[in-house]
C-alpha angles and dihedrals in degrees: 000000000000121000089234133062124194113210116204118181114208140195117167095342096140088129093057109025102089094043094050091048093051091046093054093049093047093064121108092235109064117235127177115227131219119192114200105195125188096214093280112209090217091066097249089151092053090055091051091052090056089050092051089068088062095043107035117179091012103062117060133181134202116182119197123201098247146354103292106161139276095269097055089046092056093046089052088053095045090055091047091051094045090054089058101049101245111165096206124039121192136199117210137160121240096225101073093251081124114054111230092215088067089066086085091057093050091047092050091052091058103030102039101023138040102278123124090179118022114201121203094224126205093187110034091096099030124289111327103176125130127202097002119130113246095249091058093047090052092045092051094043096049091043087064092048089051091050091049090054096047100041106029094231109146096217127118100212110044095160094053116135100192106088148143120214126195109233093245090060095059090043092056095046116083098233093185088063096058108121108183134071110189132034088332090061090061091049092046094052091051094045093050091049090047092052090050087058096247118151115253114198130183124226114195114240137167112241116209119192116237120273095191131049129010131298117246093210115128139169090250089058091052092046090050091054096049096049094031093067093056090048091052092051094049091049090052094050090053093044092246100116 
């Protein structure tokens, strides 16, 4: 068993799933892989089951009854990983917006260096985003500025979804208390780790927008992030986080 598990939530990712699985398993550093699928109508889970025959004891699958949000999928995966004694738990998208080769850099930041949470950051060395329209780049960038002002976290990419957590971080965070499911989930996890005095480090990556499949971004997810940050800060001030 590897000491690291990569969690990839999926919903209708049949166009990407085989390629991303093979990309992770082709890396020099071995990682195990958990797919958390929300009962995709396009048979993503069925494809994973076929691939499991090729990668036994490395590729795992959890299928939930319905589409329930990114945050709850990751919490499901975190609990699964903690029950199996992995030391490093990763978040990564299925659509190649996160380069699997950067998993090694995130691992190094936690295993060999001082990071408790390693964040694959689009903005720590400028703006490293490919194929996004300008309005989306600006929205994402200034969302992180907004989060920094409200929360006091000194990180440049608060909404990043490419991360490595040391095991003890997830053990100390009350996963059952996580409230948000979209961008706000990513902010909430970082803020809870920050308030537990864990060290958050940013690792520069290049983010490339998906070329296959459909984005899951929506207005409700953006709204949750904007108002969720204020809610998190208020809870923290009243010691209710």
